[in-house]
N, C-alpha and C positions, 0 to 999 in steps of 0.2 A: 422332484430334482429331474433337471434332465441336464446330464452329462453329456457335452460335446467331446468330439477331437479336431485340434487343430495341428494342422500338417505345415510344421515347420522342416527350413532343411539341418538333417541330424536328430530331431525331435518329432514325437509324440506327447501332447499333452494334452490330460482332460483339461478340459476350460473353467466347469462350474464346480470345481471338488467340493462335497463337506468338507466345510472346519471345523469339525469337534476337534480336533485332537489337533488344535492350537496352544501353543506352547504361550505359559502366562510367564516368561522368564520375562519379558521385555515389563511387564507391569510389576513385577517383582523389581528389576532393575531401575525404573522408576519412583519406586517408594523409598528406593536406597539411595538415589540422588535429593529427592525432596527432601528428607529425614534425614540426610548425613550419617548412612550407615546403619539405619534401623529398619532396613527391611524386612530382617528377617524375624521380626516381631508382627508380621505381617499375616495373612493366609489369603489366599484367593483362591474362588471357587467358579468355575463357568458355569452354569447353570442350564445350556440351550445347546441343541446342534443347529448352529448355522452354515446357510450355503451362501456362497460369494454373490453379493448382488449383482442383477446381469438383469438383459431383458426379460428374460424369463422369471428374474425372482426380485422383485423390490426390495427392496430393508424395509422391516417392521423398527415399529416403536420398541426399547430396549428399557431394560430396569435394571437397579443393584437396589442391595440392602446391606448397610454394612451396621455389626453389631460384634460383640463378645464372644469369643470360642477357646477354648483349651486356653485362657490366660493372652489368646492376642487377639489382635485387632483384625477381624472377620468381616471379608469385602465378597460378596455372592453377585455373579451378574449373568445376563444373557450374552453379552458379549466384551471381547476387551474394552473398550471405548467405555462400556456403561463401568467396566471397572475400576480404569481410569478417574473417571469422573466421582465415582466413588471416593475413591482414596481424598483429592480432593473436598468432596464433604464433609470426611471424616476432620482432615486436616482444617480447615476455618473454623468447624464446629467444636471442635473438641480444644485446639491449640491456637487458634486465630491465627493462623498460618498461612498467608497465602505466596505463589509465585509471582512475579510482575518482569513483563515487558525490558524495562531500560534502567533497570535500577534492579540492587541487590534488597532481598528481603531482611531484616535486623534482624526478625525474631531471634528467639533462643530456643534451639530443639531439648527437650530436658532427656536425661539419661534413660530413664525408661518412660517409653509412652503410655499416657493415660488410654485404658479403657473406656471408649465411646458408652455414656453414661446412661442411653438409650437408644432402642432402635434409630437408624436413618435410611429413608429409602425413597426414591426417586422414579418415576416412570418418565422417560421422554414424551413429547406433547407433535413432533415429528421425529419420523426417521434419519432424516438425513441430518448434520450439523456441519456446513461446507466451509473454506476456507481461503481465501488468496482469489486475488485477482492477476489475472495475466503481468501486466506490468507491474506487479508489485517486484516481482521478478528483478526487474532492472531499476526499479526506483528506490526501491529498499533493501533490495538482496543480492544484488549485482556484484560486491566485495566480501560475500560472505566465507567462511570460514565454514568449518563441521564444527566447530562449539559454537557459533553462533545459531547456527542450524539444529545443532543438541536443543537448546535454550526454548529457540522456537518449538519446536515440537512438543516437549513437555510441555509447556504455556499451550498449547493447543488441545492435547491430551487429555489434561486434567480438565480442562474446561467441554471435555464431550465431544471434542471434531472427532467424525469418523470417516470423512471425506476430502480432499484436501491433492489441490493441485502440484503436481512434481513435475514441473519445467526445467530443471537447470540439463545443461550437458543435453542438447537439443542437437546440437548442431553434428555432433559424433554422429548420431543416426542419420543425418541429412546428410555428412559426408560421406558416409560406407553404402548408402541406399543411392547414391548419385553414381559411387564410382561399379556398384554393381552395372550399373546403365553403362556405361561406358565412358563417361567424362573422366576428366581428369583434375587433378587437385587445382592448376590453375586455370579453371574454367569454372569450379565450384567454389574455391573458397576467397577471392574478392566477391562474391553476391553478399556474403554476410556482412553485415551490419556490427559495427564496434563494440563493444562488451557492456558496456552501458544502453546501448538500442537495441538490443537483440530483441527484445518485445515485438518491437513494430517490423521489424524482418521476418519474424516467424508468422505475423501475419499479414504480409505482402504489402504493408503500407511502406518501409522502408527496403532499400537495395543497398550494398556497397560501404565500405567507412569512407568519412570525410575528413576534412581537416589536413589532409596531407601528410599523415602519419601511420600509412602503411596499413596491413590487411590483417585479419586476425588472425592470428599465431596458431598450428597445432599443438603447438604444447597448453594453449591456451582451451581448446578445442578436449584435448582427453584430460585435462585435470579437470579439468567442469564433469567431463560424465565419469571419474573416475569419483568425486563428489555426492554425484544423481545417487548410484551404486549407495550408496553409504544412509544417503537421504530417504533412499527408496524400502531399504532394509527396515530403517529405523520406525517408520510409517508402521510399516506392518506388522513389527514388534508392538507399536501403541495401539493396535488397533483403528486402523485410521488408512482408508481403500487410498491408494495411490489414484491421481488423474494424468494419465500420460499422454502425452501427446500424439495424434496422428497426423497425416499427412494432408493438409489443406488444400494442395493445389498449385501450391509457387513454385517456380523453379527460376533457376540461372538463364541468365539470355541465353548462354552457349547449347541449351537443351534444344537447342534448334538443328545443332550437327549432328548430334546423337541420337535423336528421332524425328527427322527432316520429314513425316509426314503427320507431328500431333498435330491436334486439334488444338489451338495455343488461343490468348488474347493479352492486350494490353490490360491490366487493371489502369484505375485514373488517374489523374496527381493526386497527389496524397496532403494536405494541410499546405498547402502553394511551396514545398522540396522542388528541388531543381530534377528535370527530368533524369540526371544522369542518377538519383538518390531515391528515386521513387519508382512509380509506372512498374510497378511488378508485369512477371511473365504469369500467366495463369494456365496453366495445364486443366481442360477440360474433364470434369469426370465421367463425360460421358466417353472417353479417350480410354485405348485398353490397358495403356501405359501408366494410367493413373490406378488401374487398380494393382499393377506391376508393383508400383512402389508403393500405393499402401501397405500390401502384402512385407515388404521390404521394411518398413517403419515398424509396424506391428510384431513380426516375427523376430527383428533384430533387437528390438525391446526385451520380451519374452526370453533369450535368451542371454541376455545381461544380467536381467532382475528378476527371473524366475514368472512362472506364473499367479501371477502377485494383482490382476485389477480385471476385471472388461470395461472399464471404464475410462473414454478416451475424450479430451479437449481438441474442437475441433473451429473454427472460425476464418468465415472465405470472405466476409463482404462488410471487416470492420472499420467503418467511417467509410465505405466508397461501397458508389453505389453497381451493384450486377452489370453485365454483359449489357442481357436484356432485362425488362419488368416483367414481361411478361408469364404471369402465372404460369403458363406451361412452362418455359423455359426454367422457372425457377422448382419447378416438382421436378424434373426432369434432373437437374442439380443435385438437390436434396435424395432424391432417391439413387441415383449412380453413386452420391459418395458414402452413401449407408451400404449401400451394397456390397463395395469395395471393400467396403469398414469391417462387413459379416462374411466376407470372403476371406478375409484376413485372422479373425476371429469372430466364430457364430453367436456369440452370446454378448455383443460389443455395445455400448450404449455410446452415443455421440451426445456428451456435455459443448451445450452450445452457450457463449454471454450473451445473452438478450438486449447486447448495446444494442445492434444495431437498429433494432427497431423503436427506438429513442425518434428517429426520424421518421415520424408515420406521414409527411405527408410521401416519402415513398414508397414505407412498408404498410399501407393500406390493410384493409382486413382481407382482400382477396389475395392480397399478398403472399401474405403473414399464413394464412391459411393452406396455402399453396405452397410454400416452404416448408411448412412445419409436417406438411401430409405425406409430404415423400416417402419416408421410412416407413415400412410396416412394422407393422406391432404398438401398441398402444405403450408401452414403455421400454422404447428402444432411442427415445433421447429425453434428454434432462434439461431442460431451461434456466439457465441463471436470470431473475429480475435485475440488473445488475445495482438497480440504485432505484429500491421499494421508497426508502424512506422519502424520496424528494419527486423522482420523476415516474412511479410505477409503471408497468405496459401491461402489467395482469390484467386491470378489468377490464380496459379496450379490447384486450385478444379472448377475453373470455377466460382467463386460467390459463391462455397457451392452448386456447381448444382440446384441453383437454390431455395434453401430455403435462407427465410431471415438472413441476418446478419449485425454483427456492427463492423463497425470499431474501431478500441482501438487502445488507449497508453500505456503501461506497463509502461515504463519510467526506472523505478528500480524494483531491486530484494532486496529482504531480507530488502527492507525499508532501503539500504544503503542511505545517507544522502550528499556525491558529488553532486559539481554545476555543473549541464549537463542540457542540452536539446537539442531536434532537432524542431526547429518552420517552418524550412524551413519543415518539410517531414509532420507537423501535419497539417498542415495549407494546403498547396500544393498538397501532397500525396491523401489527406483525400479527397477534391472536385474531384481531378483526379479519385478517384475509385468510389467515386456518380456518375461521367458522363459516367463511362465505365461500371460501374454494374448495373445491371436492378433491383438483389436483395441486395442491397445493403440498410438497414432501419434505421442504426442508429449511431451517433459517441459514444467513450465512455473514461471511462480512468479504466485503470484495473493494478493501481500500485500496488506490493507486496506491500508496503507500504508507507502511504501518512506520508513525513516527512521534504519534501522542497521543492523549486522551484516552488513554488507555481503559478507564473505566468505564467510558461509550461502547469499546471493542466488547468488551467482558461482557458487558449489561448481556447484549441479545443474544449470547451463545446459555448464557442462565438460563434468557426468556423459555428459551427450546427444553427446559425441565422443569417451567413450570404453568401450571394449568391455567393461572390470572394473570392480568397483566402486573407485572412486577412492582412492589410499594415503592417508588421511587427515594421517600424519605428513608423509608426502613435499608434501604438498600445502599445508601449513600453512610451513613452511620456506620453499618459493618463493613463497608468498604473502608475507611479511614481507620476504625479500630487497628482491621490488618496490616491494612498502610505501614501505619505506623508503630507498627505492634515492636516491642523493646523499648518502649519510653511512657511512660506517665502520660495522659491526656484532659487537655481541659477546657473545657465549652467552648475555649474561645476558637479554638480546633474545629471542633463540629459546626460551628457558625458558617465559619469561615468557606467548609466545603457546601454548605447549605445555601450560602449565597452562589457557589459556583453551580449547585443545582437548580436552583430554581431559575437561574438566570445567563449563564451564560451553556450552559450543557442541559438545555430546554427551549432551543432555540423553535419559535412558531411564524418568526418571518418569510414567507414561502419566497421574496424577494434574495434569500441571502439562502442559499441552498445545498451548502457545502460549507467547507475549511475555507477560510480569508486567508489573507497576506495584508500587511504592515504597505501603509503608499511607499513606505522609505523602501522594501523590495524591487517594486518597481523603475522601471527607467524616466528618469524624472521628466515632467512635462510642465505644464501650465494650464493643462485641462485636463479632461480626462477620465484621475486618478481618483476625483473624492467621491465616496457612497457611489460606486460604484458593485453594482446585483448582478445575478446568473453565477451560471459555474466557470466561465470563460468567456473575456479575459477573468481570472479568481476575484471576488470579491470583495470591494475594501470598505463596504458597509460595515459599520459595527450594528449591531441590532439589537443592544440591550445599554440601557444607559452606564458609561464608563467609569460612572462614580460607584455604582455597585461593584465592579471587580478592586477599585479602590479599597473599598470598605473591606476584603475580602483580603487581599493583603496585608492591609495592616492589621485585620484578626490573625493572621499568620503569625507577623511579627512577636505581634501580644503573644501570644500562644509561646512562640520560642522564648521569649522574656520570661515566663512565668516557668517554662519549661526547658532551661536550655541544652538538656541532654537530644532534644530534640536537632538540634544542628550536627550533631552525630549519624543522623539516622539517614541512610543518601536518599532513598526517596523525599525526608521533607526535603534534601537539600534540592532536587531535582525541581519537585514540585515549585519549591520560592523561585528560583528560576524561572520559571517555564510562567508564575504569574507576574513577575517581575516586568520582565519582556513583554507581555502583554498589557502589561500598565504601560508602558513607553512605548510600544509600539502605538498604543491608542492614541497618547499624547503626542508623537510626533505627527497624524493626522490633522490637529489643530495649529500646530506651530507650523506645518506645512500651508494650510489656508492662509493662518494670516500673515505669511511670507509672500503667497503670491496675493495676495489682496493690498499690501503695499508696493510689490513692485508696481501694479500694473493704476496704482494710483497716483505714485512718483513719477514713473512715465510720461503719465500723463500730464501734472505739473513741469516733468523738464520739457516738454514741448513748447511749453508756453512761455511768455516771456517773461522769465520773474527775475530775480537779483542771483546774484553767484554767491552772497553767506546762504541765504535758504535752502537753494539747492543744494549747495554743497554739506548742509548738516542735515540734510534730507538725506544726501546718498550715505555719510557716515555712518545714520540710523538705521538704512534697511543692511548693510555690508554687516554692521554689526549681529542685525539677527541671521545674516547668512550662516554667519559665523558659529554662532549659536546651534543651530540649525545640525549644521556639523560635528560639534562638543559634541552635540547631544547621541548622535551614533557614534563616536567613540567611545563614550561612557559607555551604550547600550553595550557594544562590543566588548566591554570592562564585564559585564554580566555575565554575559553566554560566556563569555571563556572561562570562569568557577564551574564548569558542569558536563563533562567529557560528550555528554547525548548533546550538547549546543555548541561542537565545536569541530569548523570544518577540518582541522587537522586528525581528526577521529576520519574521517570519510578516504580523506587524502592517504592517510595511513596505510587503511584498508588495504586500498587502491593498491597502492605501492607494495604491498605484500603479492598480491597478484601478478604485478610487474617483476620483481625478484622469482617467481616460482616460473614464469614461464617467459624470460627477458623481451616483453612487449611493453617496454617501459614511454616510448612517448606514444604509441598510441593509447594506453590505460589512462597515463596522465593529463589526457586531452579530453578522453571520455568521463574522466573523472569529473572535473572542471565542466566542459561544456555543456551536459546534460545539468548541471545543478545551474547554469545563468544561461544562456543564449541556444539550449540545444542545437539546432544547427544555426550557424551564423548567416547563412543564404537565406534566409528564409527567416523574417520579423514576426511570423505568424503565431511562432511558438517560445519567442522571448519570456522569459520568467515565468515560464508554465512549472518549472518545478522548485520555484524557489523557496530555500530554507533561511532558519534562524538562526544563523549558525556566527558566532565569533570567527574570525579571519574574516570571513566572507563578508561581511559589515564590515568589518574596518577596509580589507582592501578595496572588495569590488560595488559594494553597495553604495560606501562611503565618497568611493573613487568618482559614483558615478553622479553624484552629488555635487563632489566638489567642482568637478568641470561645468554641472548645472550653475553655482552659485557664481561662477566667474565670469560666467557668460553673461548676466543678468549685470554681475553688477559692470562691465563694462559696455553694455548695453544702457546704462545709466548714462554711464561717464558720455557716450560718444549720441547719443537719444535716438539710438536704432537699434532694433532688436532683430537679430536674425535668426530664428528656432532654426530653419534648417543647419546653419553652420554649426549653431550646439549639438543639436541632435545627431550630427555628421561627429563631431567628436569624441562623441559619446560613444556610438557606432567603434568606432577605429579602438579605443580603447577596449571596450567590450571583447573584440575579437584579440587584442594584445596579450588578453588578462588569460584567454585560453593555451596559452601558450607557455604558461609560468610554470610548469612542471610540478614536482614535488615539492617545493619550498614550503614552507609556512609561509601563510599568512598572518599568522599570530602576531599581536602586537609585545608579546612577551614571554620566553617558554618557562618562567615561574609561575605557579599554579596559583593563587589565591583563593581562599575560600571566600566563599559566599556573606559567608555571616562576617568577615571581615571586609568584603567592600560595599557593600547595602547602608554600613550607617551613613559614609558620607558621602555617598549618591543620593539617599533620600535624603540629606541634608543642605547639598546645592541643588539638588530640584524641586524641593519645596511645594513650589504649583502642579508640580504632577503627581506628588502621592499623597496632597493633604486636600 
């Protein structure tokens, strides 16, 4: 152990304390929450003295054993994280009980918990199990309250997560640090982007708010910081190392007034945004004020949260080229960045998202080597290979040239919600990487949004405790048993999920590398929407035979007919809605293709000299197809409205809570609406990036755009003249106005129908879709 002292104003703190005296009270409380008050039936023992991970002390694989002792369930492990993972092992093995992110378990807790019938032991195959992407804090967590965080942290801890990004409340640290440098609130606060876009402000892609709805409020800044205190404290209790933010180097434009001699440059424009909202000012890490600000960032967090971590997230070139591509410059930047970090905390580890290296034309081997080679010490950096399942960079960088790195599953962009998975890749590829790369140090989940497909999220975490690739067939069988615990189960249920396993959740089409979206979620157009591949714009290609999903859907309904009790289970309700809306989304693709082909054919006929009767008949037939398209979206909205996970109102209600807490009604309402639609209206590049499959959004926004499109094509046939630009402009005007509708509900009805009551009529009406 190498204890070091951090000299923080008013504090002297040992940075790499032994944590052998760690309290197990947090794990006991976790057991009480999981087992509804039965926490006293467990006994926990830490079996090893551990030192907080640092650049001198990388973590080691941990282990646990579950057994019975003195009439209690006894769980011993080398770390708090291992104890939490052991708790879940007991839960799923002895009770078939599990926790889920988006619906409550229906399992019954017995009056007296059974003792394990045999010893249960596991050793992790990687020391780190990482969770979260920087942008997840905007796409999924921006409106989270403490109760939401508590559920997420429990879910992560039970799966053995031992390192997680803690990125809430960053603006308070930023504000206080720049105040100390002599800047005013009037100079600092306008630099912050709105609540739903803070992630990109934090690493220099955006600056300021947009939409003309005001700046971030002090009440928002303070309330988020108070929430962060609770989050960090709970993470420590659960054995999850918090990854706290360091200062990356981006400063408000008025920084030059406070530090006129500072060495600053303008970052490039990001994603076509107006200059007023991008081209952030970057302070060179070689400038003395950079180290001063880094000291402030680190010390203020130690004062607020305690000495809880040595690991800090810091990204300087996220989707932006550096000022210079010269290897010597890149080496200097990283060298001085890390020097400033270790001046503030000598034990610091720099966590870097490896996303920037996907730009392989810019980040050549020489440049990557220079940038990663700057910080001294082998373990001074920890790199996230952010998109390992589809676009891994670890091979071409030779395992990041020996730096410790984590194999990550990104899975989705913008929180898109299509059913999707690459289960063969996350089991086989991850273990192949472990076998071939000596510097691999962990597995991690880095989705841009936590919105669905939970089985593939937890599978990678479970792979971290398994020495060979997981048998996906047996894994899915056990998942179904636990997911619908509390009801009898039938072969139809297992058959449905096996179809999902083999087809939907085991994509092998490299042209579809991530979660896709439905064509209906895109701005309507006559071309460019069908069979789209790649990760941006999001793919619309369906990589499996849609008939297989229809079969899975039919089997789920058959299972519910055989066991009606399934309709009472929240997880089953959610899954039926999920599969139903995906079947309908796929069907819309076919309807759209037929609609466009019909229009092109009709327009061609209309331009010829043919009789009025034939022309009018064709126009009527085409108009009927357009009406059918819109009617179908109305019915899709009805299905989505049966479950709160698929409702726009859930998102808006969560945002409105914070609006009431902070008094920023217009700003927060606009942010909530714009993020999931236009992102920033002034740049079409990000339009529909964060598209969601929600009721309210489908009825009012997606159907609203398609209604303009259908009307425009009807008029085009009537006039024999197509003006696509005019239709597009109408759609753009509608998109802009929708951002300003506040917190008004967009639901068709306040009455909440159950999915079991909506589906029979829906399936009868759209027989060709479901059979």
